[in-house]
N, C-alpha and C positions, 0 to 999 in steps of 0.2 A: 901890705908889704911896701917897704920903701923903694921908690922907683930907682934911685941911684944904686941901691944894693942889687935890685933885679937886673939892671943894665950891665952889671959886672958878671952875671952868671951865664954859663954856657951849658948846653946839653952835653952830658958826659958821653953820650953815644955818638951824636953827629957833630958836635962842636958848634952847633947853631946857637944863635941868641934865643933867649926864653922870654915869654910874655905871660901875663896873667890870663888864665882861661876865663871865658865868659860863663855866666851862670847857666846858660842853656847848654853849654858843652858839658859842664859838671853834672847837670841833671840827666843828660843823655847817657853819660858814663855810668852814673848811679843806677839808671834803669837796666843797663847791661849787667852791672854787678849783681843786682837783684835776681836776674835771670841766669846768672852763672856763666855769662858769655865773655867777660872781660878778663884778659890775661896780662900778667907781668911780662917783661922782656924775655925772661928765661922760660916762660910757658905755664907757670903756675897760675891757677885761678885766683882772681882778686876777690876777697871776702868782705873787706872793710869799705864802708861808704865813705865817699870823699866829701869834705867840706869845701875845700877850694884847691886849686892847683895851678901849676905853671906848665906851659906847653912850648915845645920847640917851634921854630919858624916853619918847618915842614908839616906841622900838625900831625906828626906821627907818634910822638911820645908825650905823655902827661906825667908830671911828678906831683905827688901829694904835698900839700902844705898844711902843717898843723901848728897852731899857735904862732903863726908868721914864720915858721921855720921849714924851709923846703927840704925834702928828702931827695938828694941828688945822687942816689946810689943807682948805678945802671940796672942792677937786678930788680930794683923796685920801680923802674920806669913802667908805666902802663902803656901797652901798645894800642894805638888807635887805628882801627881798620878803616 
């Protein structure tokens, strides 16, 4: 993902800046998804494995990125415990 583009994005829930998540973070989230323990902001269980994502500065919400397109819909934010 283009850094200039990423620098313009804000978390729709907190208003914080966003950054690319590290591979280890994505792997950890995917393990939780496999176990059925990862939830979206609104409480539904996440069923789809994540390839890459962007995360807010507070490390509380992760947004999926597919084909370099981030999904910045608040209801699709993955809550990180």
